[in-house]
N, CA, C and O of each residue as an XYZ file, in Angstrom:
796
protein
N      24.446    -68.512      5.236
C      24.727    -68.697      6.467
C      26.153    -68.871      6.961
O      26.825    -69.714      6.367
N      26.699    -68.218      7.933
C      28.049    -68.286      8.271
C      28.181    -68.570      9.838
O      27.691    -67.777     10.643
N      28.811    -69.648     10.225
C      29.067    -69.953     11.593
C      30.375    -69.427     11.885
O      31.296    -69.567     11.080
N      30.527    -68.787     13.062
C      31.724    -68.142     13.406
C      32.207    -68.780     14.835
O      31.371    -68.789     15.738
N      33.330    -69.241     15.054
C      33.812    -69.860     16.190
C      35.312    -69.752     16.218
O      36.020    -70.717     15.930
N      35.823    -68.523     16.580
C      37.252    -68.339     16.397
C      38.241    -69.319     16.913
O      39.312    -69.528     16.343
N      37.844    -69.948     18.064
C      38.777    -70.993     18.647
C      39.073    -72.206     17.893
O      40.072    -72.892     18.114
N      38.137    -72.485     16.938
C      38.242    -73.743     16.124
C      38.364    -73.419     14.588
O      39.109    -74.061     13.848
N      37.546    -72.335     14.150
C      37.513    -72.095     12.728
C      37.209    -70.540     12.713
O      36.358    -70.050     13.455
N      37.953    -69.804     11.826
C      37.565    -68.342     11.762
C      36.215    -67.983     11.282
O      35.653    -66.940     11.615
N      35.732    -68.830     10.530
C      34.507    -68.653      9.895
C      34.069    -69.609      8.868
O      34.845    -69.843      7.942
N      32.879    -70.216      8.915
C      32.438    -71.223      8.066
C      31.160    -70.938      7.349
O      30.110    -70.850      7.985
N      31.201    -70.795      6.110
C      29.888    -70.520      5.321
C      29.129    -71.773      4.879
O      29.381    -72.392      3.846
N      28.070    -72.120      5.859
C      27.400    -73.305      5.598
C      25.998    -73.268      6.531
O      25.933    -72.563      7.539
N      25.045    -73.991      6.139
C      23.852    -73.897      6.967
C      24.000    -74.824      8.218
O      23.358    -74.573      9.238
N      24.773    -75.802      8.147
C      25.022    -76.614      9.243
C      26.495    -76.738      9.670
O      27.380    -76.508      8.846
N      26.801    -77.119     11.020
C      28.169    -77.192     11.346
C      28.371    -78.385     12.335
O      27.681    -78.405     13.355
N      29.220    -79.321     12.110
C      29.448    -80.415     12.782
C      30.841    -80.228     13.477
O      31.853    -79.959     12.831
N      30.824    -80.380     14.757
C      32.136    -80.221     15.653
C      32.419    -81.498     16.432
O      31.544    -82.056     17.095
N      33.593    -81.918     16.338
C      33.964    -83.072     17.101
C      34.065    -82.707     18.500
O      34.829    -81.831     18.906
N      33.252    -83.417     19.266
C      33.118    -82.984     20.873
C      34.516    -83.090     21.587
O      34.733    -82.500     22.645
N      35.538    -83.946     20.894
C      36.648    -83.982     21.575
C      37.607    -82.739     21.475
O      38.673    -82.681     22.089
N      37.145    -81.774     20.665
C      37.894    -80.526     20.440
C      37.375    -79.499     21.623
O      37.977    -78.436     21.780
N      36.414    -79.787     22.328
C      35.905    -78.974     23.344
C      36.524    -79.332     24.643
O      36.554    -80.526     24.941
N      37.033    -78.435     25.470
C      37.484    -78.690     26.798
C      36.203    -78.949     27.642
O      35.085    -78.503     27.386
N      36.560    -79.772     28.725
C      35.379    -79.847     29.771
C      35.039    -78.579     30.581
O      35.907    -77.805     30.984
N      33.762    -78.425     30.786
C      33.308    -77.258     31.581
C      33.701    -75.961     31.120
O      33.946    -75.021     31.876
N      33.756    -75.922     29.940
C      34.100    -74.392     29.283
C      32.891    -74.047     28.366
O      32.381    -74.851     27.586
N      32.525    -72.868     28.532
C      31.407    -72.411     27.736
C      31.949    -71.867     26.298
O      32.723    -70.916     26.198
N      31.462    -72.562     25.271
C      31.799    -72.053     23.971
C      30.527    -71.501     23.328
O      29.453    -72.101     23.360
N      30.716    -70.348     22.757
C      29.534    -69.594     22.256
C      29.684    -69.667     20.682
O      30.639    -69.139     20.113
N      28.676    -70.360     20.006
C      28.679    -70.426     18.527
C      27.707    -69.267     18.086
O      26.690    -68.958     18.708
N      28.145    -68.679     16.955
C      27.284    -67.562     16.409
C      27.079    -67.809     15.012
O      28.020    -68.049     14.256
N      25.888    -67.758     14.643
C      25.370    -67.885     13.197
C      24.915    -66.505     12.474
O      24.045    -65.790     12.971
N      25.433    -66.258     11.522
C      25.071    -64.988     10.797
C      24.325    -65.433      9.571
O      24.775    -66.312      8.836
N      23.149    -64.804      9.347
C      22.417    -65.117      8.141
C      22.110    -63.758      7.317
O      21.652    -62.749      7.854
N      22.409    -63.859      6.002
C      22.356    -62.689      5.237
C      21.407    -63.059      3.901
O      21.592    -64.084      3.245
N      20.457    -62.161      3.624
C      19.680    -62.537      2.386
C      20.144    -61.734      1.262
O      21.114    -60.984      1.373
N      19.408    -61.884      0.063
C      19.997    -61.160     -1.175
C      19.913    -59.674     -1.171
O      20.511    -58.998     -2.009
N      19.105    -59.116     -0.143
C      19.037    -57.658     -0.068
C      19.940    -57.104      0.805
O      19.867    -55.891      1.002
N      20.952    -57.890      1.484
C      21.881    -57.500      2.338
C      21.302    -57.430      3.901
O      21.991    -56.972      4.812
N      20.175    -57.856      4.065
C      19.745    -57.933      5.465
C      20.375    -59.091      6.162
O      20.601    -60.182      5.637
N      20.656    -58.731      7.482
C      21.281    -59.822      8.344
C      20.630    -60.218      9.544
O      19.785    -59.476     10.044
N      20.917    -61.250     10.033
C      20.367    -61.755     11.241
C      21.340    -62.501     12.079
O      22.122    -63.242     11.483
N      21.411    -62.415     13.380
C      22.339    -63.071     14.244
C      21.791    -63.904     15.217
O      20.897    -63.476     15.947
N      22.260    -65.159     15.329
C      21.786    -66.019     16.469
C      23.056    -66.629     17.123
O      24.110    -66.789     16.507
N      22.853    -66.970     18.492
C      24.115    -67.515     19.247
C      23.512    -68.807     20.048
O      22.324    -69.011     20.295
N      24.545    -69.566     20.365
C      24.113    -70.924     21.176
C      25.360    -71.112     22.078
O      26.500    -71.033     21.619
N      25.128    -71.332     23.214
C      26.287    -71.656     24.211
C      26.263    -73.182     24.365
O      25.205    -73.759     24.618
N      27.396    -73.823     24.218
C      27.742    -75.133     24.261
C      28.722    -75.397     25.485
O      29.698    -74.664     25.641
N      28.449    -76.464     26.362
C      29.293    -76.867     27.512
C      29.542    -78.350     27.244
O      28.578    -79.088     27.038
N      30.750    -78.805     27.236
C      30.884    -80.226     27.279
C      31.184    -80.641     28.694
O      32.096    -80.126     29.340
N      30.380    -81.604     29.168
C      30.477    -81.997     30.656
C      31.297    -83.221     30.792
O      31.308    -84.029     29.864
N      32.014    -83.436     31.913
C      32.777    -84.731     31.943
C      31.976    -85.880     32.120
O      32.582    -86.951     32.108
N      30.768    -85.903     32.280
C      29.908    -87.084     32.351
C      29.226    -87.543     30.920
O      29.092    -86.727     30.008
N      28.885    -88.662     30.823
C      28.306    -89.217     29.686
C      26.717    -88.952     29.857
O      26.007    -89.661     30.571
N      26.254    -87.860     29.125
C      24.765    -87.548     29.307
C      24.187    -87.556     28.025
O      24.958    -87.520     27.066
N      22.911    -87.597     27.818
C      22.183    -87.476     26.593
C      22.267    -86.071     26.065
O      22.447    -85.136     26.844
N      22.154    -85.903     24.869
C      22.146    -84.547     24.206
C      20.660    -84.121     24.128
O      19.803    -84.943     23.805
N      20.386    -82.966     24.392
C      18.832    -82.469     24.483
C      18.705    -81.053     23.859
O      19.468    -80.165     24.240
N      17.840    -80.837     22.989
C      17.424    -79.603     22.453
C      15.901    -79.478     22.400
O      15.215    -80.499     22.460
N      15.337    -78.254     22.289
C      13.848    -78.047     22.201
C      13.588    -77.652     20.775
O      14.172    -76.713     20.235
N      12.696    -78.400     20.190
C      12.237    -78.139     18.745
C      10.772    -77.577     18.924
O       9.847    -78.304     19.286
N      10.618    -76.188     18.637
C       9.152    -75.808     18.511
C       8.430    -76.295     17.320
O       9.054    -76.427     16.267
N       7.081    -76.594     17.392
C       6.309    -77.200     16.267
C       5.426    -76.141     15.777
O       4.557    -75.624     16.478
N       5.698    -75.783     14.389
C       4.760    -75.060     13.538
C       4.581    -73.483     14.134
O       3.525    -72.858     14.035
N       5.623    -73.038     14.675
C       5.685    -71.533     15.080
C       7.179    -71.032     14.890
O       8.171    -71.750     14.769
N       7.124    -69.617     14.889
C       8.436    -68.862     14.919
C       8.598    -68.388     16.283
O       7.945    -67.428     16.694
N       9.537    -69.089     17.094
C       9.714    -68.575     18.472
C       9.691    -67.044     18.627
O       9.051    -66.548     19.555
N      10.294    -66.360     17.847
C      10.322    -64.925     18.089
C       9.114    -64.063     17.750
O       9.114    -62.836     17.858
N       8.074    -64.802     17.328
C       6.839    -64.135     16.943
C       5.682    -65.174     16.992
O       5.380    -65.837     16.000
N       5.043    -65.289     18.202
C       4.008    -66.204     18.444
C       2.828    -65.413     18.887
O       2.830    -64.800     19.955
N       1.778    -65.429     18.034
C       0.431    -64.832     18.213
C      -0.256    -65.536     19.392
O      -0.119    -66.749     19.555
N      -1.015    -64.753     20.236
C      -1.716    -65.359     21.349
C      -2.731    -66.331     20.912
O      -3.078    -67.184     21.729
N      -3.259    -66.320     19.728
C      -4.258    -67.214     19.279
C      -3.669    -68.630     18.850
O      -4.405    -69.600     18.669
N      -2.299    -68.675     18.705
C      -1.630    -69.860     18.332
C      -1.496    -70.942     19.500
O      -1.113    -70.664     20.636
N      -1.844    -72.143     19.085
C      -1.475    -73.112     20.028
C      -0.262    -73.939     19.350
O      -0.121    -73.966     18.128
N       0.560    -74.580     20.202
C       1.617    -75.323     19.671
C       2.336    -76.194     20.570
O       2.138    -76.123     21.782
N       3.161    -77.013     20.065
C       3.951    -78.044     20.911
C       5.466    -77.640     21.000
O       6.064    -77.138     20.049
N       6.013    -77.889     22.171
C       7.552    -77.801     22.291
C       7.985    -79.208     22.491
O       7.562    -79.853     23.450
N       8.893    -79.757     21.540
C       9.341    -81.202     21.565
C      10.767    -81.091     22.178
O      11.591    -80.263     21.791
N      10.987    -82.012     23.182
C      12.284    -82.338     23.549
C      13.001    -83.365     22.722
O      12.674    -84.551     22.774
N      13.912    -82.953     22.010
C      14.629    -83.869     21.046
C      15.978    -84.314     21.822
O      16.889    -83.548     22.135
N      15.929    -85.571     22.044
C      16.981    -86.111     22.921
C      17.749    -87.084     22.127
O      17.157    -87.902     21.423
N      19.109    -87.040     22.201
C      20.026    -88.018     21.544
C      20.490    -88.899     22.687
O      21.191    -88.410     23.573
N      20.130    -90.193     22.711
C      20.663    -91.257     23.716
C      21.868    -91.736     23.112
O      21.924    -92.053     21.924
N      22.914    -91.802     23.970
C      24.144    -92.533     23.574
C      24.225    -93.796     24.159
O      23.570    -93.925     25.193
N      24.895    -94.820     23.745
C      24.889    -96.214     24.215
C      25.746    -96.304     25.635
O      25.530    -97.240     26.405
N      26.626    -95.391     25.909
C      27.287    -95.339     27.173
C      26.589    -94.608     28.260
O      27.156    -94.458     29.342
N      25.351    -94.123     28.038
C      24.610    -93.308     28.969
C      23.901    -94.432     29.788
O      22.994    -95.070     29.254
N      24.283    -94.686     31.045
C      23.520    -95.559     31.847
C      22.221    -95.064     32.313
O      22.148    -93.982     32.895
N      21.172    -95.810     32.086
C      19.810    -95.441     32.517
C      19.230    -94.313     31.762
O      18.397    -93.559     32.264
N      19.722    -94.185     30.411
C      19.246    -93.063     29.692
C      18.584    -93.517     28.399
O      18.852    -92.965     27.332
N      17.709    -94.537     28.497
C      17.091    -95.004     27.482
C      15.665    -94.242     27.327
O      15.192    -93.717     28.335
N      15.008    -94.171     26.169
C      13.872    -93.374     26.121
C      12.582    -93.757     27.015
O      11.726    -92.942     27.361
N      12.586    -95.044     27.309
C      11.507    -95.382     28.384
C      11.912    -95.227     29.731
O      11.146    -95.401     30.678
N      13.185    -94.879     29.844
C      13.646    -94.770     31.364
C      13.918    -93.232     31.770
O      14.636    -92.919     32.719
N      13.302    -92.374     30.991
C      13.837    -90.961     31.163
C      12.430    -90.177     31.678
O      11.322    -90.429     31.205
N      12.659    -89.273     32.638
C      11.673    -88.399     33.033
C      11.921    -87.138     32.626
O      13.076    -86.713     32.633
N      10.804    -86.321     32.190
C      10.897    -85.075     31.666
C      10.145    -84.053     32.673
O       9.106    -84.404     33.233
N      10.687    -82.838     32.867
C      10.134    -81.668     33.779
C      10.268    -80.518     32.881
O      11.368    -80.219     32.415
N       9.118    -79.806     32.595
C       9.066    -78.520     31.918
C       8.676    -77.506     33.113
O       7.974    -77.742     34.097
N       9.363    -76.251     32.731
C       9.123    -75.086     33.568
C       9.256    -73.870     32.698
O       9.724    -73.917     31.560
N       8.781    -72.677     33.339
C       9.039    -71.431     32.766
C       9.524    -70.413     33.851
O       9.507    -70.632     35.062
N       9.989    -69.183     33.196
C      10.549    -68.189     34.008
C       9.429    -67.073     34.371
O       9.722    -66.029     34.956
N       8.159    -67.398     33.974
C       7.033    -66.488     34.166
C       6.063    -67.151     34.900
O       5.503    -68.172     34.501
N       5.787    -66.459     36.244
C       4.906    -66.878     37.128
C       3.443    -67.014     36.667
O       2.672    -67.792     37.228
N       3.069    -66.208     35.593
C       1.649    -66.109     35.100
C       1.269    -67.233     34.174
O       0.119    -67.416     33.775
N       2.436    -68.062     33.820
C       2.067    -69.091     32.739
C       1.906    -70.372     33.496
O       2.776    -70.782     34.265
N       0.716    -71.036     33.256
C       0.291    -72.210     33.922
C       0.543    -73.378     32.834
O      -0.065    -73.432     31.765
N       1.408    -74.196     33.204
C       1.776    -75.308     32.177
C       0.706    -76.332     32.022
O       0.029    -76.587     33.018
N       0.462    -76.959     30.892
C      -0.567    -77.969     30.505
C      -0.298    -79.059     31.563
O       0.871    -79.393     31.754
N      -1.277    -79.629     32.252
C      -1.015    -80.586     33.253
C      -0.842    -82.063     32.693
O      -0.237    -82.956     33.286
N      -1.395    -82.169     31.597
C      -1.242    -83.483     30.919
C       0.042    -83.709     30.126
O       0.357    -84.830     29.725
N       0.790    -82.594     29.905
C       1.934    -82.722     29.100
C       3.243    -82.202     29.774
O       4.348    -82.404     29.271
N       3.063    -81.553     30.889
C       4.258    -80.846     31.547
C       5.447    -81.884     32.109
O       6.568    -81.495     32.439
N       5.028    -83.185     32.156
C       6.052    -84.097     32.534
C       6.258    -85.287     31.434
O       6.626    -86.423     31.732
N       5.962    -84.841     30.124
C       6.205    -85.679     28.963
C       7.333    -85.093     28.050
O       7.948    -84.065     28.334
N       7.520    -85.756     27.061
C       8.587    -85.249     26.152
C       8.085    -84.036     25.314
O       8.826    -83.112     24.978
N       6.926    -84.110     25.042
C       6.349    -82.855     24.310
C       5.362    -82.023     25.025
O       4.324    -82.546     25.432
N       5.602    -80.756     25.212
C       4.739    -79.816     26.041
C       3.718    -79.253     25.047
O       4.100    -78.832     23.955
N       2.330    -79.234     25.429
C       1.424    -78.564     24.633
C       1.038    -77.137     25.272
O       0.623    -76.981     26.420
N       1.247    -76.134     24.327
C       1.003    -74.881     24.902
C      -0.356    -74.470     24.112
O      -0.406    -74.341     22.889
N      -1.465    -74.281     25.008
C      -2.832    -73.930     24.422
C      -2.788    -72.430     24.002
O      -1.998    -71.627     24.499
N      -3.759    -72.103     22.989
C      -3.935    -70.685     22.539
C      -4.493    -69.920     23.641
O      -5.210    -70.514     24.447
N      -4.273    -68.746     23.774
C      -4.694    -67.765     24.635
C      -4.288    -68.035     26.083
O      -4.930    -67.577     27.028
N      -3.058    -68.893     26.242
C      -2.665    -69.197     27.548
C      -1.422    -68.480     28.013
O      -0.953    -68.673     29.134
N      -0.878    -67.619     27.104
C       0.355    -66.893     27.429
C       0.046    -65.346     27.412
O      -0.861    -64.891     26.714
N       0.856    -64.552     28.227
C       0.650    -63.281     28.388
C       1.041    -62.472     27.041
O       1.847    -62.978     26.260
N       0.491    -61.277     26.794
C       0.829    -60.656     25.465
C       2.110    -59.907     25.511
O       2.546    -59.474     26.578
N       2.728    -59.743     24.368
C       3.879    -59.016     24.136
C       4.870    -59.244     25.356
O       5.231    -58.333     26.100
N       5.240    -60.481     25.463
C       6.109    -60.982     26.586
C       7.149    -62.022     26.067
O       6.840    -62.907     25.269
N       8.320    -61.867     26.541
C       9.269    -63.080     26.234
C       9.434    -64.094     27.463
O       9.861    -63.724     28.557
N       9.059    -65.390     27.177
C       8.871    -66.384     28.052
C       9.971    -67.533     27.754
O      10.061    -68.006     26.620
N      10.773    -67.948     28.770
C      11.712    -68.915     28.453
C      11.172    -70.276     29.101
O      10.946    -70.388     30.306
N      10.996    -71.273     28.183
C      10.565    -72.569     28.554
C      11.865    -73.535     28.793
O      12.760    -73.577     27.949
N      11.903    -74.150     29.749
C      13.127    -75.173     30.105
C      12.514    -76.403     30.224
O      11.433    -76.519     30.801
N      13.192    -77.469     29.656
C      12.875    -78.856     29.922
C      14.238    -79.533     30.570
O      15.345    -79.365     30.057
N      14.046    -80.219     31.611
C      15.166    -80.936     32.367
C      14.821    -82.455     32.258
O      13.660    -82.854     32.347
N      15.911    -83.297     32.058
C      15.490    -84.715     32.033
C      16.400    -85.423     33.021
O      17.502    -84.961     33.318
N      15.900    -86.596     33.542
C      16.750    -87.358     34.431
C      16.342    -88.858     34.219
O      15.223    -89.139     33.791
N      17.257    -89.798     34.522
C      16.996    -91.162     34.401
C      15.946    -91.555     35.445
O      15.768    -90.923     36.486
N      15.225    -92.714     35.061
C      14.302    -93.266     36.096
C      15.065    -93.700     37.406
O      14.473    -93.866     38.472
N      16.345    -93.860     37.257
C      16.981    -94.181     38.615
C      17.394    -92.891     39.324
O      18.193    -92.934     40.260
N      16.930    -91.889     38.947
C      17.364    -90.618     39.630
C      18.490    -89.872     39.114
O      18.810    -88.814     39.655
N      19.126    -90.329     38.108
C      20.465    -89.776     37.680
C      19.984    -88.462     36.907
O      19.159    -88.412     35.995
N      20.664    -87.458     37.464
C      20.399    -86.015     36.808
C      20.875    -85.935     35.536
O      22.025    -86.326     35.338
N      20.162    -85.466     34.539
C      20.537    -85.218     33.260
C      20.737    -83.687     32.834
O      20.794    -82.808     33.694
N      20.835    -83.425     31.549
C      21.109    -81.991     31.074
C      19.788    -81.445     30.854
O      18.821    -82.204     30.795
N      19.647    -80.027     30.710
C      18.507    -79.341     30.415
C      18.662    -78.566     29.200
O      19.765    -78.417     28.674
N      17.546    -78.044     28.716
C      17.645    -77.070     27.462
C      16.497    -75.976     27.543
O      15.489    -76.179     28.221
N      16.668    -74.958     26.915
C      15.643    -73.845     27.066
C      15.387    -73.226     25.694
O      16.200    -73.334     24.776
N      14.261    -72.591     25.590
C      13.987    -71.949     24.365
C      13.054    -70.669     24.711
O      12.139    -70.771     25.529
N      13.316    -69.572     24.101
C      12.641    -68.342     24.474
C      11.481    -67.998     23.430
O      11.742    -67.799     22.243
N      10.231    -67.942     23.925
C       9.173    -67.713     23.029
C       8.714    -66.166     23.322
O       8.416    -65.821     24.465
N       8.680    -65.355     22.332
C       8.125    -64.037     22.282
C       6.687    -63.842     21.702
O       6.450    -64.046     20.512
N       5.724    -63.431     22.613
C       4.380    -63.328     22.088
C       4.136    -61.952     21.535
O       4.842    -60.996     21.857
N       3.104    -61.862     20.681
C       2.742    -60.637     20.017
C       1.180    -60.630     20.044
O       0.497    -61.620     19.784
N       0.696    -59.412     20.387
C      -0.915    -59.218     20.360
C      -1.264    -58.641     18.971
O      -0.486    -58.010     18.256
N      -2.548    -58.949     18.695
C      -3.113    -58.485     17.396
C      -4.150    -57.411     17.642
O      -4.811    -57.299     18.675
N      -4.218    -56.596     16.521
C      -5.439    -55.596     16.702
C      -6.771    -56.302     16.533
O      -6.837    -57.306     15.823
N      -7.849    -55.809     17.165
C      -9.160    -56.254     16.978
C      -9.499    -56.140     15.553
O      -8.960    -55.288     14.846
N     -10.446    -57.036     15.071
C     -10.920    -57.092     13.661
C     -12.315    -56.555     13.789
O     -13.131    -57.191     14.455
N     -12.637    -55.476     13.225
C     -14.039    -54.891     13.163
C     -14.880    -55.203     11.961
O     -14.508    -54.978     10.809
N     -16.068    -55.748     12.298
C     -16.792    -56.385     11.017
C     -18.316    -55.847     11.314
O     -18.957    -55.948     12.360
N     -18.659    -55.304     10.189
C     -20.272    -54.807     10.134
C     -20.867    -55.793      9.245
O     -20.420    -56.005      8.117
N     -21.961    -56.454      9.783
C     -22.749    -57.466      9.107
C     -23.439    -56.840      7.926
O     -23.959    -55.725      7.963
N     -23.409    -57.644      6.859
C     -24.164    -57.167      5.748
C     -23.307    -56.842      4.411
O     -23.829    -56.391      3.392
N     -22.047    -57.103      4.533
C     -21.161    -56.925      3.320
C     -20.507    -55.526      3.488
O     -20.511    -54.938      4.570
N     -19.954    -55.035      2.378
C     -19.272    -53.724      2.342
C     -20.131    -52.523      1.917
O     -19.695    -51.386      2.094
N     -21.250    -52.720      1.403
C     -22.100    -51.734      0.929
C     -23.531    -51.965      1.032
O     -23.964    -53.099      0.827
N     -24.362    -50.937      1.348
C     -25.727    -51.105      1.452
C     -26.417    -49.945      0.813
O     -25.939    -48.819      0.958
N     -27.568    -50.145      0.076
C     -28.240    -49.047     -0.535
C     -29.499    -48.870      0.385
O     -30.168    -49.816      0.802
N     -29.726    -47.645      0.634
C     -31.002    -47.330      1.482
C     -31.916    -46.434      0.920
O     -31.502    -45.294      0.710
N     -33.198    -46.738      0.601
C     -34.031    -46.040     -0.045
C     -34.811    -44.809      0.871
O     -34.802    -44.785      2.102
N     -35.420    -43.895      0.081
C     -36.063    -42.836      0.825
C     -37.244    -43.526      1.727
O     -37.925    -44.485      1.361
N     -37.336    -42.921      2.838
C     -38.274    -43.458      3.802
C     -38.014    -44.889      4.335
O     -38.923    -45.597      4.770
N     -36.787    -45.251      4.278
C     -36.478    -46.461      4.893
C     -36.535    -46.610      6.328
O     -36.455    -47.740      6.808
N     -36.679    -45.489      7.142
C     -36.779    -45.498      8.502
C     -35.553    -45.785      9.203
O     -34.523    -45.358      8.681
N     -35.453    -46.497     10.407
C     -34.350    -46.727     11.217
C     -33.464    -47.758     10.486
O     -33.885    -48.819     10.025
N     -32.123    -47.303     10.433
C     -31.114    -48.270      9.813
C     -30.307    -48.972     10.955
O     -29.733    -48.256     11.775
N     -30.234    -50.280     11.050
C     -29.515    -50.800     12.114
C     -28.167    -51.407     11.434
O     -28.134    -52.095     10.414
N     -27.146    -51.028     12.170
C     -25.756    -51.567     11.760
C     -25.434    -52.591     12.822
O     -25.581    -52.300     14.009
N     -25.029    -53.701     12.467
C     -24.639    -54.806     13.508
C     -23.023    -55.146     13.412
O     -22.511    -55.671     12.424
N     -22.394    -54.803     14.466
C     -21.067    -55.091     14.589
C     -20.674    -56.223     15.539
O     -19.530    -56.305     15.987
N     -21.714    -57.156     15.859
C     -21.445    -58.230     16.779
C     -20.444    -59.266     16.146
O     -19.873    -60.052     16.903
N     -20.238    -59.298     14.976
C     -19.381    -60.264     14.326
C     -17.859    -59.716     14.586
O     -16.922    -60.416     14.202
N     -17.651    -58.660     15.136
C     -16.234    -58.194     15.337
C     -15.622    -59.003     16.475
O     -16.313    -59.478     17.377
N     -14.215    -59.150     16.392
C     -13.590    -60.136     17.233
C     -12.262    -59.665     17.451
O     -11.642    -58.947     16.666
N     -11.772    -60.173     18.741
C     -10.333    -59.883     19.235
C      -9.483    -61.207     18.948
O      -9.682    -62.208     19.636
N      -8.632    -61.202     18.031
C      -7.850    -62.536     17.737
C      -7.293    -62.939     18.916
O      -7.020    -64.135     19.011
N      -7.039    -62.143     19.930
C      -6.141    -62.622     21.019
C      -6.877    -63.317     22.207
O      -6.253    -63.813     23.145
N      -8.354    -63.327     22.110
C      -9.156    -63.727     23.060
C     -10.172    -64.628     22.406
O     -10.594    -64.407     21.271
N     -10.566    -65.681     23.170
C     -11.682    -66.452     22.672
C     -13.163    -65.815     22.922
O     -13.441    -65.306     24.008
N     -13.984    -65.869     21.974
C     -15.379    -65.118     22.218
C     -15.193    -63.672     21.958
O     -14.092    -63.240     21.618
N     -16.368    -62.804     22.125
C     -16.281    -61.620     21.859
C     -16.978    -60.730     23.050
O     -17.189    -59.526     22.902
N     -17.276    -61.368     24.116
C     -17.945    -60.671     25.153
C     -17.280    -59.408     25.766
O     -17.882    -58.466     26.281
N     -15.915    -59.550     25.621
C     -15.001    -58.388     26.186
C     -14.919    -57.170     25.252
O     -14.347    -56.142     25.614
N     -15.533    -57.304     23.974
C     -15.388    -56.193     23.096
C     -16.445    -55.070     23.365
O     -16.444    -54.045     22.682
């Protein structure tokens, strides 16, 4: 893993990078880039924009639970957790004094009513459109109305092929004069939808 940030360091080979926030100018967008290379020479690149604000605000990031954000199957349910770092100098920013608001950039996505204003958002199986990239955003504010930061994560969904099943195993012997042979495919299913009435 190599982090590249030319303004501070030409390149650092490590899986984690700690940066003193005092090295960042206020209201300037800094782009951090991580390069990952495996033993076969395959590479991957990820970026993150960081802005230092002039105000004392909590730090926030979204942590997906038990999924890979770039490949989420429609049959998977999961949680998105808002991981918030509260600083002692942040007025009205204690965990019990913070409001959370989740939203998406996709009109067809209906957020779970019981968790869309909590720290962890539940996303049920079969609730997202297929083969689509959806950005989830969480914004926080103090209970006194003080606006806080927000964070987002992009989830990319993928559809699955139907699973065809013939009841009775993989092989059947039929004798002479057996008459009508019935093959039952009712156990077939579509992993992307609950039930099989649509098959």
